[in-house]
N, C-alpha and C positions, 0 to 999 in steps of 0.2 A: 418309451422304456418298458421292457418286459416286466410283467408282474411277478411277484415272489410268493411262494407258498412254503410253509414250514410244516413238515409231516412227521409225526412220531410213529415208531413201530413199523419200520419199512423194510425189515430184512426179508420178509416173505409175505405171502397172502395178499390181503386187501391193501396193506401199506405199500408193498412193492408194485402192485398193479396201479395204484394211485399215482405213485412217482412217475411211472412210465407214461400214463395218460396225460398228466399235466405237462411233462416234458415234451411230448409230441405236439401239444398245443402251443408250444413256444414259451412256456413259463420257466422262470428260474426256480429251481427246486432245492430246498434244504431238506435232505433226507436224513433222519436220525434213527439210530439203533444202538443197542448196548455195545455191540462189537462191530465196528466199521469193517473189519476183515470179512464179514459176511455179505457185504454189499456186492451187487451184481449190476452196477450201472456204468461200467467203464465206457459203454457205447453212447452214453448220453452226456454231451459236453456241457449242458446247462444244469447238471445235477452236481451238487456237492454233498458229501456225506459227513455227518457230525456224530461223535460219540455222545449218547445221552441215555442214561438209565433214569427213567422217570421217577423211580423211587428215591432218587437222590435229589432232594429239593434244591440243594445248592447248585446242582449241575444245570438246572433249567435256565436260570438267568444267563449263565455263561454261554450256553448254546444259542439262545435267542439273540443275545447281543452280538455274538460272533457272526451268525448268519446275516443279521441286519447290516453289520459292517461290511461283510463280503459282497452282499448283493445290493446294498444301498436302499433297502426298503423291506417292508413286510405287509402283504396284502391279505393273506389268508393263513389261518392256523388250523391244522387238522389234528385233533387229538384222537389217534387211532390205536396207540399201544394198549394192549390188554390181554388177558387170558381168562380161561374158564376154570373154576373150581367146582367139581361135581361130586355128588355123593351125599350121604346123610349129614345133616348139621351136627348131630350128636357126636359123630366120629371126628369132626374137624378139630385140629389142634389150634392153640392160640396163635402159633406161628403161621399156620395156613390162613387163618382168618385175617391176621394183620397184613400178610403179604398180598392177599386178594384186594383188600381195600387200598393198600399202599400203591399198587399198580393201577387198578381200574378207577380209583376215585382221587386219592391224594396226588397221584401223578398228574392227572388232568388239572387239578387245582394249581399245582406248582407251575406247570407250563403256561397255563392261561394267565395266571397272575403276573408271570414274567413278561408276557406279551402285551398286556393291557396298557401300560404307559405309552408304548409306541403307537398302538392303534388309536387310543384316546386322543393323543396329541395331534395325530393327522386327521382325526374326525372321520375315519373310514376304516373298513376292514370287515372280514367275516371270520367267525370262529365256528368250526364244525366239530361237534363231538360225536364220534362213532359209538353208538350205544348198541342196541339189539332189539329185536322184537321182544326179547326177554326183559326189556325195560318198560314194556306196556302190558305184558301178561306173563304169568309164571307157569312153569312146568315142574313136574316132580323131580326131586333130587338135585336141584340147582339153587337152593335157597340163598346161598352166599353170593353166587354170581348174580342172581336177580337183585339182591339187595344193593349191589354196586350199580347195576344198570338202571334200576328204578331211581336210585339216588341221583345219577347223572342226568336222567330225564328231567327230574324236578329242578335240579341245579340249573340246567340249561334254560328251562322255561322262565324261571325267576330272573336269570341273567339277561334274557331277551329284553325284559322291561328295563333293567338297570342300565344297559348299555345303549339302548335306542336313542337317548338324547345326545349321545356322542357320535352318532352315525355308524356305530359298530353293530353288525347283525350277528345273531346267534342262531345256529342251525343244529338240528339233530338228525343224523342218518341212522336209521334203525334196520339193520339187515336181518333177514331170517337165516336159514341155514346156508352156509357157504362151503363150496367144494374146495377147501384148502387143507393144509395140514393142521388146522386148528385142533382137531380131535386127538391128534397124536403129539404134536409139538407144543401146542398151547392149551392143553387140557390136563388138569391135575385132578386126582381123586382123593377124597377124604378117607377112603377105605379100599382095600383090595377086593374087587368084585368076586374073586374066587374064594374069599374067606367065608366059608359056610357057618362059621361060628358067630359071625356078626348078624344080629337080628334083622338087619335091613338088606341082607345079601340078595334075597329073592327079588325085592323091589328094584334094587340097583340093576340087576341083570335084565329085568323086564324093560326098564327105562332105556338102558344102553342098546338093547335089541331094537326097540321102537325107533330110536334116533337113527340107528344104522339103516333101518328099512326105509327111512325117509330120504336117504341120500340122493336118490334120483331126482328129487324135486328141488334140490338146492341150487342156488345161483353160483355163477363163477365169480372169482375175485374181480375179474374185469367188468362184469355187469354191475357189481357194487361200486366199483371205482367210477363208473359212468354216472351213477346217482350222486356220488360225492362231488363230481365235477359240476353237475347241474346245480347242486345246492350252492356251490361256490360262485357260480357265474350267472345265475338267473336274475339277479338284481331284485328279487322279491323279498318281502318280510316273512315269507313262509318259515315256520319253525321246524316242523317235523316232515321227514321224508321216509316213508316206509319202503324199504328196498327188498325186492324179491316177491315173486308171486305167492310163495308159501306164507311169508309174513303177512301179506295183504289178505290172504284167504283166512288165516286164523283170526286176525283182528276183525274182519268183516263178520265172521261167524260169532265172535264174542259180542259184537255190538247188537246182534239180532237175537241173542239168547238171554234167558235169565241166568243168574249166577249158578243156580242149581243145575240147569241144563248144560251149561258150559263145563262145569266141574265133572258132570257125568261123562261128557264126551271125552275130556282129557283122561279121566281114569280108565275108560275103555280103550282109548287109543294107545295108552302106555301099558296095557295089560295088567292094570291094578285092580280090576273088578273080578 
């Protein structure tokens, strides 16, 4: 019987590429997104699309149970849905802060909790949380995004221990930069970078410029999907998978430097010195 994977945030980018990769490998795929009309999987007969807004906690159990009933099982859960909130913390509204955590953290909690009774009862399964290199190190003007991704990294590590006795493995896939529409479609700002009246305006423009100049080193969504597939299928207890040469390079540099040296490098690299 084909294995089944449940994936959140599949309308574009990493999520859509992951749906296609698993489907090509013969998996049954439950692809979820806020608006199923955005789905582009008509050519994949082993893919079913489900409506799921991860910020609606009550929707997660419905989607999980429906997919389980339709496919007859659940082997892998991939928590991929998320977006970035960039800009100075001081400018963030309460609503922006709440929405960032509702999507990137509480949404993962809701979907994971809905899937756990099924995985625990069958004493097998893999949970993959797509975090970021920004869950292992921080960059300027992304404090709230980093707060969510650092939180997910710690959540996943603790959950690894908690679920191991039940045969359920927990994995973290931490991509670096990805050449998708994340920066336009999935990125929100706490301030208008053109607002010269904001005391952080110069820093914000420098940081955005630096990120833009790094685009040539970014991975494709398909390359990140390959790492996710490896994490799902390698059968190992490995917890973290750093995805992308840029992510691997920055973490290798951090491991070899003092905190002061690394901070100096980041400040210079983002034009803040």
